[in-house]
N, C-alpha and C positions, 0 to 999 in steps of 0.2 A: 693523865697521859697523852691526850691529845696535844695539849700545848708544849711537849715536849718534842713530840712527833713535828710538829708546825716548825719549833725554834731548830730541828737536825735540820729539816729541808731549807732553812732558809740561811742556814750557815752553809750549805751545799752552793746554794748560790752564788753566794757572795766569795768567790773566788778570788776574782781581781780587786776586791774593795781592802783598803788599808785597815788595821786594828790597830788602834793605837794602845798601847800599854796603859790601863790604866792604875792611877798611883793609891796609895793608901792614904793619902792627905784627904781629910775628912774636916767639914764644917757644919757640925751638927746642928746648928741652929739656922741656917741656910737651907741646908737640906731637908729641912721638917718643914719649913716653909714653901720649899718649893714643891715638895711631896706634897702637901698639902692642896697647892695652885693644881698641879697634875689631876688628883683627884677630882677637883673641881670641875675642871677643863674634861673630865672623862664622864660628869654626869652632864653636864650641859651637851655635850656630842660625844658617842662614843666613839673611841679608837681602840685599836690592839695592835698597832705597830709603831714604835719609836724612830726616826729618821734624826740620829744625830751629826751635825756638819761642824769640824774643829776637832781640834784635838785634846786631850785631857783637860776636863773642867767638871764643876759641879755637877751636871746632866749626867755623867757617866756615873758617878756615886750614883744616882739616883735608881739605875738598870737593875742594882742588887736587891732594892725594894719594891721595886717593881715587875710583877709577873709578866711581862711582855714580850713579844718579840721583840728583837731591836736591830736595826742597820746602822753600824758606826762608819761613815766617812770623813776620815781624819783629812784628806786630801781639799775638800772642799766641793768635789766633783765627783761623781757615779762616771765609771767609763764603759756602761752599760744600761740599756734600755729597761725603765723601771715596770717590773713585771708582777711586784709584793702588792700587797693590800691597797685596798683605795682608803682605807679607813687608818690613816696615817695622821700622827701629830708629827708635825718636824721642830726639833728643837737646835739653835745654833749658839755656839760657846761665844760666841763674839760679833759684831755686826759684820765684820769683814771673812766672817768662818766659811761663810756660801759663797763659793763658786760654781754653781751650776753650770756646764754646758753643754751637757746632753738634752737636746731641745725636746725630744720626748718625755724625756723626765721631768721636764720645766712644763710641760703640758700638762701631765698627768697630773703632777702634782700643785698645779697653778692654786688650785681653790683650797688646797688645805692649810689648815691654820698655822700658822710659825710663831714661835717663842723664843725669844732671842735675851742673852744674859747679856748686857752691858756691863763690862768694869770699869768705864770711864764716863767725864763727865761730856755730855754731849746733847743736842737741843733735840725735842723731841719730832720738832717739824723737819730737821732734814733727815731723820730717820725714814719717816714716812716718805717724805719725797724720794727717796733714795729707792725703797720698796715700789713704789709708784710708777717710775721710770721702766721698771723690770714688769709690770702689770701685776704687780701679789699684792693684795690687799687684805687679805685676813692677818695682820702682824701685830703683834703684842711683845712687849718686851719688859723686862725690870731690870733695875738698877743694882750698884751693889750695895745700896742703902736700902733696898728690899724690906730687910729682916724689921728694921723699925719703922718705915712708912706704911709698909703693906700696901704700897700703890702698883697696879698694873696700868701701863701706858697702852692704848688699844687705839690703832689708828683709824682714822675715820675718813673714808673720801668724801667730796661733794659737801663737806663742812668747812666752816672757818671758827676755829684754827681744827686744821685736818688730824687733830688726835683727841683722846678722852684720857680722861686717868680715873681709873676703877679702882675703888678699895677692896680688897681681899675679903674686908667683912662685910662688904653691900651683896645683895643679891642680884645686882643690875649686870646683864649678859658682858662678859668681854668681847666676844666675836659677835659682830652680828652681819644681817646682808646687808650689804653697802650699796646695790645695784637697785631694791626697790623703789628708791626715786634718787635719780641723777641730776636733779636741778636744771633742766632744760640745756642739758649737755649735749651737741649735737653727733647724731649717727652719719656717719659717712656712708652713704649709698649710692649705689652705679644701678642703672634701670638699661635694658634695651629696648623696652616700649615695644613688646610683642605681645599682642591682643590674643588672648584675653587675660592673661595671667597681669600686666600692669599695662593701664593706660593712663596718659594724663589729659586733665581736663580744667577748666577754669572755673571756681565758685562762682555761680552769679549774685551771692549773698554778699560776700567779703572780695570779691576780684582776686583770691590768691588761688594759685596753682596748686591743684592736688592731685594724686594718684589714687585710681581706682584697678582694681581687679582681685583674682583669690589669691593674687602672690602678694600684692600690693596692699590689700585689706588685713594679712596677715602682720606686715611689717608697722603698716600704721596702727593698730592696735595694740603691738607689743611696744610702739613709742609711744603711745597715749598710757599705757600701764605703768612706764617705768620712768614717765614724764621727762622724754628726753625732746629735742626737734630733730627734726628729718632735713640732711643735708644731701639733695637730691642732685645727681649729674647722670645726663641720659647721653647711651652711647649713641655717637654719632653716623650717619647711613654708610660711610665709606669704611667704618673700624670694625673689624672683627670680633666675632663674641667670644674669642678666644683671650681677647683685651683684658675683659672684665675679670676673668683667670688671673692673668698675669698680674694685676694690680691687685686683686685678694692676697696671693700668695706674698706680694710684695709689701702685704702692710698698709696699703694707701686707700684701701678702702675697709670699711667694717663688714658689711653685708652687702649681695645684691638681690637687686629685685629680678630675680630670674630664675630658670630653675636647668640642675644639670643633673645628668645621667651618672648615677653611682657605679655602672659597669664600667664607663671607660676612665674612672678615676682610680691611679696607681695605690694611694692611701687617700684615708678620710680624715687629714689635718685639716683640710679646709672646707667638708662639708657639714650641713647639719645632718640632724635625723631626718631620715627619708621623711618626705611631706607628702608626695602624690606617689600612688602605686599604679601605672596603666600598662597598656602596649603601646608597643612601636610597629605598624603595618601601612601597607598602600591602599592610598583611595584612589580607584583607577575609573575611567570614564565607563558611564552605563554603555553596553552594546547596543547598536543601533536595531530597530525592529526590523524584522523579518518582511521581505516584500510581500504582496498583496497575492503574487501569482506562483509564490512560494510556500503559501498557507498550506494548501491542499496534501501535500508531501510532510510538512510536517506534523500534521496531526496523529498520522500513521507511523509509527515507530517500528524499527526493522526489525523488534522480537516479535511485535504484535503483527507484522503483516507477515511473518514467520508463520505466527500460530494459525491465523486466517487462510493461510496456502494448505496449511495441513489439515484444517477443519473442512477445508471444503473437499480434498483428494477423500478424505474418511467418511465423507458423507454420499460422496458419487460412487464409492467402493459398497457402501451398505445398500443404497439405493440401488445399483445394479443387481447386487447379492440378494435382494428382498423379492424382486421379480418371479424369478425360477428357484431361488434357493439354491443356486449353484453358480460356480464361475466359469461356468462353459460360454464360450463367445465373449470371453474379457478382452476389451483392448485398452491401449493407453488412451487411444482418441476419445474412447467414453468417457475414461476417466477424468481427464483433463478438458474435455468439452461437455461435460454432461449440463445441460440447459436446466433441469431440475433443479440442481442443487445450486448452480450459478446466479437462477434470476432469483432462488429462493433466499439465498445471503444476501444481494442485493435489494431486499424487500419487493420484490417485483412476482407478480401473478405466475403460477406456472400450474399443468393440466393437473388434476387430483385421478386417480384411477377411481371406478365406480365399484367394485368392491377390493378395497386393499387389505393385506391381511393385519393382523396384531402389530406384528413386526412394523410393516410399513406406514401403520398410523405413528407408532412409537417416533420413525425416524423423520417423518413428517412435522410432530410436535416439535423435537428438537430443532430442525431447521427452519419453522417457524418464528421460535424462541430465540436462536441466533439471531434471525435477519431482524428482528425486533430491536433487540441488545444494539446491534453493530451500527444500523441505521440511527437510531434515535442516538446514541453517543458521538458520533459521527457530526451529523447534524448539529447538535448542541457546542461542540468545539469549535465547528465552521464557523457558527454564528458568532461566538465568542472572539475568536481570534479574527473575522473580520472587525469586529467592533474595535478590539485592543490586541494588536498583533501582537506576538511574542518576542522575545528580544532572541538574537544571535547567541551564539556561543559566550558564555564567561571564563575568563581565564583562573582556574582553579590551583594553578602550583607556579613555580617560578621558573620551570621549563616550559610554560605554556606563553610566558612574555618573551620567550624569544622566538618563538613559534608563531607567535600571532602579530610579531615587530610590532610590541608595544612600547613606545619611548617612554622612558622614566627621567624627570627631572630631579636632580639634587645637589644641593651644594658642595662645595669641595672641601668643606669642614666636615659634613658629614659624610663625605666618601672618605675621606682620610682615618676618622673614627671607626668606622666600618672594617676597613681595611686593618686599622690595628688590632680590634679584636678578633681578627679571621673569623669574620661572619660568615659561615658556609653558605648560608641563602642569597648575598649578597655575590658570594665569586662566584653564583650559579647564573647570574643575568650577563649577558654579554656586553662588554665595551659601546657595540655600535648600538645597543639598545638605551644608551646613558646619553643624556641632556646633563652637562655640567655647566654650572655656574658658580662664578666665582665672588659675585656680591649678593649675599643672602637676601637682599632687600631685593630685587630683582626675579628672586625665588620665590619670596611670598607674596609679590603682587600678582604673579601670573596663578597662584593656587589661590589667592583669595577673590581673582577673577574668574573663577573656575572654566580655566582655558584646558578644552577636552584634547590639545594636541599631546599634551603628557599624563603621566600618573605620576604620584606624588606620596613622598614621605609624609608620615604625620601620627601624631600621638591621639589614642581613644578620647582625650579628654579635648583637643582640640576639633576633633571629627564631630563631637556633639553638637558643637556649635554652627558645623558647616552642613548636618542633619537639620538642626531647626531652621537654617536659613532655608534650606531646600523646600521644606513645607511650605513656602511661598511659590514655589515654581511648579507650572504647570506641566512639566517633563522634568522626571530626576537625572541630573547629570553623570554626577559622584557616587560611588557606593565603597562602603569600608570593607575591604575584604580581610577577614580574621583567618583565611586559609595563605595570605601572602604576608607575616609578620617576622621580624626581623628580630624582635623580641616581644614574647606574650607577657612577660614580667619583667616589668623596667621600672625601677626606683630613681625617682628625683627629687634631688634634694636642692637644698639654697645654700649657694656659696658663703662662707663666713670665714673671714678674720681668723688665722692661725690661732693666735692669742689671745682671741676676744673674751674677755675676764667675764662677759655674762651670758656666755653661749648655753648655760646650764638653765637659766630664765627663759632664754628664747624658745629651747626645744622644751621645755615644759609648756612654756606658752602655744606652742606648735600643737602638743597632743591634747591640752584644753580645748583648744578650735575645733580640734577634729569630734572628739567628744560630744558635744554640745549641739553637734551639725551645722555650723559655720560654713565649714570649707565646703559640704556637700551642696550647702545654697549657694553660696558664692559661685559656684562651678555652674548652678542650673541657670542662675540670673546671667550668666554671661554673656548670653547672644543678645538680651535686651540692654544690658550697658552699652555693647557697642553699638547698638543700633540707636540709642539715646545720645551718645556722644558722636555720631555720624560717622563712625570707623568703618560700620558695614553697612547695606542699604537692604531695603525689602521689595527693591526690584527686581523682576521675574527675570534673571541673568540667563534662561532656558531660551529665551528668543523665540516664543512662540508663534507659529504663522498664522496669518489673519484666518486660514479657512485650511481645511486638510483636503487634500485631494478625494473625489470620491472613487468609487470601483469602477475601473473601465473594461471597456470590451478586451483591450489587450492582457489583461489582468487574467482572465478567463479563456483567453485565444487557444493556451496549449490545451485544455478542457475540452476544447472543440475539434480541435485537430487530433486529440487522441482517441475520440469520438468516432472519429472520420477515418481512422488509422485501423480500429477495430470493427467497425462494419467492413472494410476491405479484407480483412483477415477472415470476417466472417464471411463474405461472399465466395472468398477463395476456397475456402475450407468446404462450403455448402457444393461449389461446382465440383472439388475435388470428390467429392462424398457419391455426385450423380456419376461423375466417368467411372469410380469405384465400383458402383453398383448397376452398371449400364449392361454387364455382360449378364446379371443373373435377368433382369428385368426384358431381356430382350431388345433394348433400346436401340441400337441402333440397327438391329433387323427391321423394326418398326420403320426406322426414319429411311432404310434404302426402299423398303416395300411402298412407302409414302411417295419418295422421289420419284421411283421407277414408273408408279401410276400417273 
C-alpha cells in the first residue's frame, strides 16, 4: 500500500515531464540480463527510484518487472528542480539521451550511479571522457552484445586506461569511489591569508612554502587523505574578499581557504557544511579608570545613600522619642541635626545617658552596629579603589554607542552585508559613529595593533586569540561585549566549487575532524602558531607607564573643602541656635546690664 501512495505522489509531481508510449516490443533475453544486472546493483547499493532518460528502449520494459517509482524523461532534460529521492539510479537509453540542463538537478544527481545502454560501436574511453567533462564519474554502460559477453564497462577516473570491464559473473563491484586516491591531481585553492585560519610559512627542513591554521589544516589533511597536491594562490592586498566568491562561482578554483557566513548566502550551492559555529560581536576599548578624586563618590551608590539618609532620620526620631516617650517638642532641626545619630553613624563617640531605658539601649545597639558596618565597608572599598580604581561606565547597548560617541571601525564589505540582511542592531548605530575602510587590510592592521580609537567587529573565534594576547599586557585594552552582537549564532562555511565531485568526501572529512577534537585543538593553538610565525608579538601593547602617579593632595582637596564647608554650616547653625534661645535665657538682658555697668 505504501509504494502505491509514493507512486501516486510521484506521478502528481511530474506534470511537466514527458511520458513516452512504452511499446510492447520485448527482447526477453536482454531484458532478463538487464534485470539481473539491476538487481545486483540494488544489492550493492540500495536505490528506490529509477530515472530513465530517452525514448522507448529496453529499460522501459523493465519498469513492469521492478516495483519501483520511475521518472521518465524522454526529452533528455527535466524542466523542474529535482525534489525526489536521492536514492536514485539513472538509466539512459543511449549515449546522447541525457541532455540535462537544469543545473540544480545536475548537482543533486551528480554522485548518483548512471547505467547507459549503447546500441552502437564506440570506444569505452570516449564514453568515459565525455562524462568526465560533465564531472559525472559514477558511469557504467552495457553494449548491445551484453547477452553474449555479460560484460559491464565501468569508468575509472585517475587510472590508465580510464575504464574497467567487469563481468556479471564476477563479484567485483561495478561502481567504486573514484576519489579516495586521485593520484596527485591538483586542488586549486585560493587563500586570503587572514590569521589564524590560514597562515603561510616556509618549512625550515624542506624549504617548501606551507600553510597552517584551523582552516588550512583541514584542507591540508584532506589533500593528504585523497592523495592530492595543492595549487595555492593568495589574495593580494588590493583585492576584495568577494573576488574569492566570484572565482568559486565561476569554477576557476575548487575551494577557498577562508570562511564565509552562511547567513549572507542566497543559496548553498557554493557552500560547504557549516565548519564553525560562532558569534559576531563588537570588541570595544576598556573604559578609563575613575580619577582618584571621584573614588569617594563612586563607593556610595545613590540607592545606598538614600538608605543611609532614611536610616539616619529613623534613628533620630527613635532617639528623640525614647527620651521622654513623647513627640512633644519635636522639630525638623532636631531630626536633621541630631548629633548623637550623626556621630554614631559616622563611627564617632557620642554621649551615653547615665540611666537609659531598655528601648534607648536597643536603639544605641542598632546605632553602634550600623556604625561598625558602614565605616568598615567604606574603608575597605576606599583602600581597594585607591589601589585599583574602578573603570568608568561600560557600553551595554547599541543605543549607548551613540550616547558615548564611541567610533566603530568597519569595512565597506561588512557594512554592505549588514545592510543587505537588514540587521536591526547595525541600523541603530549612527553613521557619524562609523569609520568606514575601503581596504580591509588597513582595517585588520588597526585591529591587530589594538588601536583604542575605535571599536571593531570580530568573531568569537578571533577574539579568543586577542584575549590570549592580552594576558601578556599589564592593562587590558579591549573587551568582547556579548551584549553587542550582530549575530549570536553565526555559521561559517568553506566556499566550494558548485560541481565539485568530491564534495561529499570533504564534508565527511570535516565532520570527522570535529568528532576527534582536532578543530578545537587547532583553534586553541592559534595564538601560539601566530607567535611562532611572527604574525603577532608578545610585546605589551598597552604601553604601561614607568610609574603610576601617587595620590596627590589635589585628589583629596575637595574632602578638605567639604570639611570646611560643613564646619561653617555647623558654626552658623550654632549661632542661630544661640540667637533663638537668647530670649529664654535672658542673654540679651545680661549683656545690656553688663555693658551698662
